[in-house]
Steps between C-alpha positions, in 0.01 A plus 500: 500500500425840343128424489503394865684821592248718313206317660657539848564871443141553387373307803726695739377829348140376531553401862649839580203675339244385757503741797501346848249764604260372230535138619444583868221756449314263267538215747372716785219686330424342164537650155314816596771580755800443267781750558794528261725758668697476825407858593128432476543167679678667796219756528231232515673227704675619815593156637875433497434128451300560183763744368773246579309237301503728196875554537556125528295429187689771310826350622403150394415613148857634468694219668317199353575582133861579594546167671318313223722643226808447717405132526426467128828659403698278737334187352618600152855580618453870445573790735248445780556852637410645160179296505410641841581851375275462195214357707525782752523762230193361317293492817617847603417640156153345529456657845619848398351512149195270490328468166158484668572800723566740211874461561471659847597264779685483830843640578643154571703595802523142626569355153864600499590325821305186412656477155844562654442213744387270218804587287762488774447471876794726585369776271154474655652520847704805401192681368303413814773614741558819302127572516493443878793738549351773280157456655659529844654831392147640463520514122163488326404135454467507120833681471664243730370220272624675188847573637539152654444343157848617396638224724345237268723536191800604710507186716405283203792631294751511787431161660327272246693559175180496289485486124513831317129464410401442862710794624347735242149368563537554875616858439210569262254343744632718783476814286145405400392459862681820606318683223173409670616714796647786293314780682644387838847464353483844336390666825782319685762616249373861498503530882 
């Protein structure tokens, strides 16, 4: 089982490494038009449909490894939520620190909510509702994502009675994602 876990983590990291903007821009314009960053992609492609396609692809590369590891862990009578957490973390790490992108990747704002949904539906719902409330309060979008992620370990610990490893992993994952938005959080705290 350890070998299967390591292979799945490597595959989830690898899946997370491929930017959705690269997939869509290559499909639309060939290899000469390949774009690796979201910022550059938004500048070149103004269509909301095309941008939505990139977001969907980036979301799939987070959720699919999470669900795959959740399934594999449940087959082997292990903690399925921990499997989903590890799959989501591997894919998120690949997205934020891609080996091929010189360790500079996306900020993974959607990764937290998708991993939370894969681990526990109630936690995912709590993160999503918290984001909607904060976003409705006219808080900067990236700050709303970062602050809403706190709902993930809180609801997981309060309502799901997870293992100690899962609880700690969810807290570390949340801190990792919040660290990606540290400039917004620092400006919020200082104001």
